[in-house]
DRENNU-782234 format. One line per 5 residues: number of its first residue (from 1); their letters; for each residue x negated, y, z of C-alpha. Coordinates in steps of 0.5 Angstrom, whole numbers. Layout:
N
NUM> a> X,Y,Z | ...
***
This chain:
76
1> myedd> -211,229,159 | -207,234,162 | -202,234,169 | -198,239,171 | -197,241,178
6> ehetv> -193,246,180 | -194,251,174 | -202,249,174 | -204,246,168 | -211,242,171
11> aktlw> -214,238,167 | -215,230,169 | -222,226,167 | -223,220,168 | -227,221,173
16> setli> -223,226,177 | -218,220,177 | -224,214,179 | -225,220,185 | -218,219,187
21> ealci> -217,212,186 | -224,210,189 | -221,216,196 | -215,212,195 | -218,206,197
26> nlkkd> -223,209,202 | -217,211,205 | -215,203,204 | -220,201,210 | -220,205,214
31> kpdaa> -227,209,213 | -230,214,217 | -227,221,216 | -234,225,215 | -233,220,207
36> iieml> -227,222,207 | -229,228,208 | -235,228,201 | -229,225,197 | -225,230,197
41> reika> -229,235,196 | -232,233,190 | -223,232,189 | -222,240,190 | -228,242,186
46> kgfkp> -224,239,180 | -219,243,181 | -215,238,184 | -209,242,188 | -206,239,195
51> dylns> -200,237,195 | -201,234,187 | -207,229,192 | -202,228,197 | -197,226,193
56> kikkd> -202,220,190 | -204,219,197 | -197,218,199 | -195,213,194 | -201,209,192
61> vgeaa> -203,208,200 | -198,211,204 | -195,217,209 | -201,216,214 | -206,217,209
66> asrvr> -203,222,206 | -201,226,214 | -209,223,214 | -212,227,208 | -208,232,209
71> allrn> -211,235,216 | -218,233,214 | -216,239,207 | -214,244,212 | -223,243,215
76> i> -225,244,208
***
């Protein structure tokens, strides 16, 4: 399966989507920044764009979590 994200195609795998779901769960549980950053590094290495990731988080967890992820992504 492929996702078109602002003119760039990203291969979505079951593992990649599982990582994003796990990230959302950890955000809901308000895990420490270090745990979230570790997951974000792995997701970023898979080639997901920040805008795609933020839209998924905003939809699943809310704007506050999306803002937190945006801030943490700036430090990676």
